[in-house]
DOKELUM-645630 format. One record per residue (C-alpha): residue number from 0; residue in one letter; x, y, z. Coordinates in Angstrom, 2 decimals. Last residue first. Layout:
<atoms>
ATOM:seq:type:px:py:pz
ATOM:NUM:a:X:Y:Z
...
</atoms>
This chain:
<atoms>
ATOM:seq:type:px:py:pz
ATOM:339:x:72.86:78.55:105.54
ATOM:338:x:75.75:76.34:106.69
ATOM:337:x:79.28:77.55:106.06
ATOM:336:x:81.30:75.00:104.10
ATOM:335:x:78.56:73.21:102.19
ATOM:334:x:79.47:71.51:98.89
ATOM:333:x:77.88:73.19:95.89
ATOM:332:x:77.68:72.08:92.27
ATOM:331:x:78.88:74.23:89.38
ATOM:330:x:77.86:74.30:85.71
ATOM:329:x:79.98:76.44:83.39
ATOM:328:x:78.54:79.27:81.29
ATOM:327:x:80.83:81.79:83.00
ATOM:326:x:79.52:80.57:86.37
ATOM:325:x:76.29:78.60:86.67
ATOM:324:x:74.80:77.09:89.80
ATOM:323:x:73.10:73.82:90.57
ATOM:322:x:70.69:73.67:93.48
ATOM:321:x:71.13:71.50:96.55
ATOM:320:x:72.48:74.08:99.03
ATOM:319:x:69.51:76.42:98.87
ATOM:318:x:70.51:80.12:98.85
ATOM:317:x:69.78:81.61:102.25
ATOM:316:x:73.29:82.96:102.86
ATOM:315:x:73.85:84.63:99.50
ATOM:314:x:76.96:83.07:98.04
ATOM:313:x:80.70:83.60:98.47
ATOM:312:x:82.72:81.20:96.37
ATOM:311:x:85.51:78.64:96.56
ATOM:310:x:86.67:76.64:93.59
ATOM:309:x:87.31:73.31:91.97
ATOM:308:x:88.34:72.03:88.53
ATOM:307:x:89.59:68.42:88.70
ATOM:306:x:88.90:66.39:91.84
ATOM:305:x:92.05:64.25:91.89
ATOM:304:x:95.01:66.51:90.96
ATOM:303:x:92.98:69.63:91.77
ATOM:302:x:92.71:72.41:89.22
ATOM:301:x:92.15:75.72:90.98
ATOM:300:x:89.71:78.58:91.54
ATOM:299:x:89.33:81.20:94.27
ATOM:298:x:86.74:83.87:95.19
ATOM:297:x:83.91:83.14:92.73
ATOM:296:x:80.83:85.34:93.04
ATOM:295:x:77.32:85.28:94.46
ATOM:294:x:73.60:84.86:93.71
ATOM:293:x:73.10:86.72:90.40
ATOM:292:x:69.81:85.63:88.79
ATOM:291:x:69.70:83.92:85.39
ATOM:290:x:68.22:80.70:86.72
ATOM:289:x:70.96:80.59:89.34
ATOM:288:x:73.99:82.81:88.78
ATOM:287:x:77.59:83.10:89.91
ATOM:286:x:79.49:86.22:88.84
ATOM:285:x:83.21:85.86:88.19
ATOM:284:x:85.39:87.50:90.85
ATOM:283:x:88.27:85.10:90.33
ATOM:282:x:88.24:84.02:86.71
ATOM:281:x:86.40:80.93:85.53
ATOM:280:x:88.66:78.04:84.53
ATOM:279:x:89.36:77.34:80.87
ATOM:278:x:89.75:73.90:79.30
ATOM:277:x:86.13:72.84:79.32
ATOM:276:x:84.66:69.46:80.28
ATOM:275:x:85.54:69.87:83.95
ATOM:274:x:82.26:71.29:85.22
ATOM:273:x:83.14:72.88:88.54
ATOM:272:x:82.79:71.37:92.01
ATOM:271:x:82.38:74.43:94.21
ATOM:270:x:83.06:74.86:97.92
ATOM:269:x:80.87:77.40:99.71
ATOM:268:x:81.51:80.45:101.85
ATOM:267:x:78.38:82.11:103.20
ATOM:266:x:76.89:85.57:102.91
ATOM:265:x:74.67:87.78:105.09
ATOM:264:x:76.02:86.21:108.30
ATOM:263:x:73.42:84.73:110.62
ATOM:262:x:71.80:86.20:113.67
ATOM:261:x:71.56:86.49:117.40
ATOM:260:x:74.49:84.88:119.16
ATOM:259:x:77.21:84.61:116.52
ATOM:258:x:76.12:87.72:114.63
ATOM:257:x:76.03:89.78:117.83
ATOM:256:x:79.27:88.40:119.27
ATOM:255:x:81.37:89.01:116.14
ATOM:254:x:79.80:92.43:115.61
ATOM:253:x:80.56:93.50:119.18
ATOM:252:x:84.12:92.19:118.91
ATOM:251:x:85.03:94.64:116.13
ATOM:250:x:87.97:96.11:118.04
ATOM:249:x:88.74:93.97:121.06
ATOM:248:x:86.84:93.22:124.28
ATOM:247:x:87.53:90.20:126.40
ATOM:246:x:87.89:86.54:125.42
ATOM:245:x:85.11:83.97:125.14
ATOM:244:x:84.58:83.70:121.38
ATOM:243:x:88.21:83.18:120.43
ATOM:242:x:88.55:83.84:116.70
ATOM:241:x:91.16:82.63:114.20
ATOM:240:x:90.70:78.88:113.90
ATOM:239:x:87.08:77.79:113.35
ATOM:238:x:85.49:81.21:113.74
ATOM:237:x:87.20:81.84:110.40
ATOM:236:x:84.36:80.00:108.67
ATOM:235:x:84.26:82.40:105.67
ATOM:234:x:80.99:84.22:106.39
ATOM:233:x:81.35:84.11:110.18
ATOM:232:x:84.51:86.23:110.16
ATOM:231:x:82.90:89.29:108.59
ATOM:230:x:83.71:90.38:105.04
ATOM:229:x:82.77:93.93:104.06
ATOM:228:x:85.94:95.24:102.37
ATOM:227:x:86.58:91.93:100.61
ATOM:226:x:87.57:88.47:101.76
ATOM:225:x:87.82:85.01:100.16
ATOM:224:x:90.79:86.14:98.04
ATOM:223:x:92.21:89.18:99.84
ATOM:222:x:92.78:87.16:103.01
ATOM:221:x:92.74:83.44:102.30
ATOM:220:x:89.99:81.05:103.39
ATOM:219:x:90.75:77.29:103.74
ATOM:218:x:88.12:74.99:102.24
ATOM:217:x:90.68:72.12:102.27
ATOM:216:x:90.29:71.67:98.50
ATOM:215:x:90.90:75.40:98.08
ATOM:214:x:94.11:75.21:100.10
ATOM:213:x:95.20:72.09:98.20
ATOM:212:x:94.73:73.86:94.87
ATOM:211:x:96.48:76.95:96.25
ATOM:210:x:99.58:75.00:97.21
ATOM:209:x:99.76:73.37:93.79
ATOM:208:x:99.28:76.63:91.89
ATOM:207:x:101.67:78.34:94.31
ATOM:206:x:104.57:76.18:93.23
ATOM:205:x:105.90:72.90:94.55
ATOM:204:x:109.63:72.35:95.06
ATOM:203:x:111.48:69.06:95.33
ATOM:202:x:113.57:68.64:98.48
ATOM:201:x:117.37:68.77:98.13
ATOM:200:x:117.82:71.52:100.66
ATOM:199:x:114.94:74.00:100.96
ATOM:198:x:116.52:75.44:104.11
ATOM:197:x:119.82:75.84:102.22
ATOM:196:x:118.08:78.06:99.67
ATOM:195:x:116.69:80.24:102.47
ATOM:194:x:119.86:80.54:104.56
ATOM:193:x:120.77:84.13:103.58
ATOM:192:x:117.09:84.99:103.72
ATOM:191:x:117.10:84.06:107.41
ATOM:190:x:114.37:81.48:108.10
ATOM:189:x:110.73:81.58:109.18
ATOM:188:x:109.24:78.15:108.53
ATOM:187:x:105.57:77.92:107.59
ATOM:186:x:103.56:74.90:108.68
ATOM:185:x:100.95:72.70:107.09
ATOM:184:x:98.80:69.68:107.43
ATOM:183:x:96.85:69.97:104.19
ATOM:182:x:95.48:66.53:103.45
ATOM:181:x:93.70:66.52:106.81
ATOM:180:x:91.73:69.54:105.59
ATOM:179:x:89.37:67.31:103.63
ATOM:178:x:86.16:68.31:105.41
ATOM:177:x:84.50:66.04:107.90
ATOM:176:x:80.77:66.44:108.31
ATOM:175:x:78.47:68.99:109.95
ATOM:174:x:80.27:71.90:108.31
ATOM:173:x:80.94:75.23:110.02
ATOM:172:x:78.52:77.94:111.06
ATOM:171:x:77.85:77.39:114.74
ATOM:170:x:80.99:75.30:114.92
ATOM:169:x:81.33:71.60:114.15
ATOM:168:x:84.70:69.86:114.24
ATOM:167:x:85.23:67.25:111.55
ATOM:166:x:88.76:68.44:110.82
ATOM:165:x:89.69:70.81:113.61
ATOM:164:x:93.39:70.15:114.04
ATOM:163:x:93.77:70.46:110.25
ATOM:162:x:93.12:74.24:110.41
ATOM:161:x:95.70:75.14:113.08
ATOM:160:x:98.43:76.03:110.54
ATOM:159:x:101.80:75.74:112.25
ATOM:158:x:103.98:78.86:112.35
ATOM:157:x:107.63:77.88:112.42
ATOM:156:x:110.88:78.84:114.14
ATOM:155:x:113.78:77.08:112.47
ATOM:154:x:114.63:73.73:114.05
ATOM:153:x:117.11:73.11:116.89
ATOM:152:x:114.46:73.56:119.54
ATOM:151:x:111.11:72.34:118.29
ATOM:150:x:108.75:73.48:115.53
ATOM:149:x:105.05:72.79:115.96
ATOM:148:x:103.86:69.59:114.36
ATOM:147:x:101.65:68.67:111.37
ATOM:146:x:104.05:69.14:108.46
ATOM:145:x:103.44:69.92:104.80
ATOM:144:x:106.05:72.62:104.12
ATOM:143:x:106.00:76.36:103.50
ATOM:142:x:109.13:78.53:103.47
ATOM:141:x:108.95:82.11:104.75
ATOM:140:x:111.73:84.71:104.45
ATOM:139:x:113.81:86.80:106.83
ATOM:138:x:116.22:89.74:106.43
ATOM:137:x:114.40:91.99:103.96
ATOM:136:x:111.07:91.03:105.51
ATOM:135:x:112.22:92.28:108.93
ATOM:134:x:109.49:94.90:109.40
ATOM:133:x:109.76:96.04:113.02
ATOM:132:x:107.22:96.61:115.80
ATOM:131:x:108.41:97.70:119.25
ATOM:130:x:106.41:97.18:122.43
ATOM:129:x:106.64:98.51:125.98
ATOM:128:x:103.32:100.35:126.06
ATOM:127:x:102.97:104.12:125.99
ATOM:126:x:100.81:104.30:122.83
ATOM:125:x:101.58:101.25:120.70
ATOM:124:x:98.45:101.46:118.51
ATOM:123:x:99.89:103.58:115.67
ATOM:122:x:102.76:101.12:115.24
ATOM:121:x:100.27:98.27:114.82
ATOM:120:x:98.43:100.19:112.10
ATOM:119:x:101.59:101.16:110.23
ATOM:118:x:103.02:97.64:110.38
ATOM:117:x:99.76:96.11:109.14
ATOM:116:x:99.54:98.59:106.25
ATOM:115:x:103.12:97.90:105.20
ATOM:114:x:102.81:94.13:105.50
ATOM:113:x:99.66:93.72:103.41
ATOM:112:x:101.23:93.31:99.96
ATOM:111:x:101.77:89.59:100.34
ATOM:110:x:99.56:88.22:103.15
ATOM:109:x:100.83:88.11:106.71
ATOM:108:x:103.69:86.88:108.83
ATOM:107:x:104.06:87.63:112.51
ATOM:106:x:106.95:86.81:114.84
ATOM:105:x:106.64:87.57:118.55
ATOM:104:x:110.01:88.04:120.21
ATOM:103:x:111.43:86.95:123.58
ATOM:102:x:110.04:83.45:124.13
ATOM:101:x:110.00:82.42:120.46
ATOM:100:x:106.45:83.64:119.77
ATOM:99:x:104.32:82.54:116.80
ATOM:98:x:101.71:84.43:114.77
ATOM:97:x:100.15:84.04:111.36
ATOM:96:x:98.14:87.26:111.29
ATOM:95:x:95.21:88.04:108.99
ATOM:94:x:94.38:91.72:108.54
ATOM:93:x:91.30:93.86:107.80
ATOM:92:x:88.27:91.62:108.46
ATOM:91:x:85.06:93.62:108.97
ATOM:90:x:83.77:93.91:112.54
ATOM:89:x:82.37:97.43:112.46
ATOM:88:x:85.38:98.87:114.32
ATOM:87:x:87.57:97.17:111.71
ATOM:86:x:88.97:93.75:112.50
ATOM:85:x:92.46:92.42:113.11
ATOM:84:x:92.66:88.67:112.83
ATOM:83:x:94.50:85.84:114.57
ATOM:82:x:96.08:82.49:113.82
ATOM:81:x:98.12:81.07:116.66
ATOM:80:x:101.30:79.05:116.90
ATOM:79:x:103.15:77.89:119.99
ATOM:78:x:106.93:78.09:119.67
ATOM:77:x:107.28:79.69:123.13
ATOM:76:x:104.10:79.67:125.19
ATOM:75:x:101.14:82.01:124.85
ATOM:74:x:99.94:82.89:128.34
ATOM:73:x:97.55:85.52:127.06
ATOM:72:x:97.02:85.10:123.31
ATOM:71:x:93.27:84.58:122.95
ATOM:70:x:92.58:85.50:119.32
ATOM:69:x:90.46:88.25:117.76
ATOM:68:x:93.16:90.91:117.90
ATOM:67:x:94.02:94.13:119.71
ATOM:66:x:93.89:93.20:123.41
ATOM:65:x:95.76:89.90:122.98
ATOM:64:x:98.35:91.69:120.83
ATOM:63:x:99.08:94.05:123.72
ATOM:62:x:99.10:91.24:126.30
ATOM:61:x:101.67:89.39:124.20
ATOM:60:x:103.91:92.39:123.39
ATOM:59:x:104.02:94.00:126.84
ATOM:58:x:107.61:93.05:127.70
ATOM:57:x:109.03:94.24:124.41
ATOM:56:x:109.48:92.86:120.92
ATOM:55:x:107.22:92.50:117.89
ATOM:54:x:108.72:91.14:114.68
ATOM:53:x:107.19:91.45:111.22
ATOM:52:x:107.60:89.17:108.19
ATOM:51:x:105.95:89.96:104.84
ATOM:50:x:105.04:86.92:102.68
ATOM:49:x:106.93:86.99:99.38
ATOM:48:x:109.28:84.22:100.54
ATOM:47:x:106.44:81.72:100.39
ATOM:46:x:108.35:79.14:98.30
ATOM:45:x:106.63:75.79:98.81
ATOM:44:x:108.31:72.58:99.96
ATOM:43:x:107.90:69.02:98.68
ATOM:42:x:107.90:65.49:100.13
ATOM:41:x:104.89:65.47:102.41
ATOM:40:x:103.02:62.91:100.26
ATOM:39:x:100.21:65.44:99.83
ATOM:38:x:102.84:68.00:98.83
ATOM:37:x:104.41:65.64:96.29
ATOM:36:x:100.98:64.92:94.86
ATOM:35:x:100.32:68.63:94.39
ATOM:34:x:103.69:69.05:92.64
ATOM:33:x:102.81:66.21:90.27
ATOM:32:x:99.68:68.12:89.30
ATOM:31:x:101.57:71.42:88.90
ATOM:30:x:104.19:70.00:86.50
ATOM:29:x:106.69:72.55:85.15
ATOM:28:x:108.01:74.29:88.23
ATOM:27:x:104.82:76.09:89.21
ATOM:26:x:103.38:79.48:90.11
ATOM:25:x:106.84:80.49:91.27
ATOM:24:x:107.40:83.43:93.61
ATOM:23:x:107.39:87.24:93.25
ATOM:22:x:104.11:87.14:91.24
ATOM:21:x:101.97:85.81:94.13
ATOM:20:x:100.20:89.14:94.70
ATOM:19:x:99.06:89.09:91.08
ATOM:18:x:100.52:86.29:89.01
ATOM:17:x:103.13:83.59:89.58
ATOM:16:x:106.48:83.22:87.88
ATOM:15:x:107.29:80.02:86.00
ATOM:14:x:110.13:77.84:87.33
ATOM:13:x:111.12:74.99:84.99
ATOM:12:x:114.71:74.77:86.23
ATOM:11:x:115.30:76.86:89.38
ATOM:10:x:116.02:80.57:88.89
ATOM:9:x:112.69:81.54:90.43
ATOM:8:x:114.11:79.96:93.59
ATOM:7:x:116.14:83.11:94.29
ATOM:6:x:112.83:84.81:95.10
ATOM:5:x:112.14:88.36:93.96
ATOM:4:x:111.78:90.59:97.01
ATOM:3:x:108.31:91.68:98.08
ATOM:2:x:107.92:95.44:98.51
ATOM:1:x:106.64:96.53:101.92
ATOM:0:x:104.78:99.86:101.90
</atoms>
């Protein structure tokens, strides 16, 4: 199991440690709302040094990953980013991979706490192929920054989030109108831990509260937050960036194809506008009700610098989109992410 190292940036003035899987880095540096604005203005950086970093080397690495994951990776060029998933045999999401190749090594980062399980599973699937998987989290760290471009020669290798590329795009399950992902153009630099503080430079820092607020506002799913043991890709709109519908067979592909072609997912991700008159946000996992009946649960919550209290939730698929919901006594209005 990979243990996240405490970040040197927790020693910065005003730094307050995060909670849960984000405990090894700062939740904020004293002013979360200002930190959000600095991110939107592309001035700040976010400490993501608790994300595990794996390397995959060997001549068969790209074709091997192509065969194992949901994404089309054949012909992947150097410094080209992809988001991909590993599914269970029944199509449930198990791992989320932020993946970029430098021409000789494929670099993968994943969610805090998931690195050990991902390494073990990948290692078990090598068989006789020319691949080697290594956990390099002790030597390399991740730094997030609002930036729309892939990294170029002379810059640290970076994974660029594909989500903003598809603002306004319509998939079989996605929104019919533009969503606000354009505010969250994002990439994650992979830098030696010895150079991590230098990579931040004199930029202001934003904590995870700020980064998470913008993620929620962009309707962006996060493994372990918007997912549980039975999540399928269609429920959280991951068809948008992490699944290639026309590639060959991979584990769980039958479920992806069947739900896409013949049915609808049992649940759907929705964006919530929460009543802002109170001072306490509902907890993750809080039950959502309509007229006293349970219809879903909260997956993420945040305070946005413009929109106030917001959240993401998983609801029953056929629930009408125009009804008001209640969570912890608080009124909540829906905004469609995955269409019913």
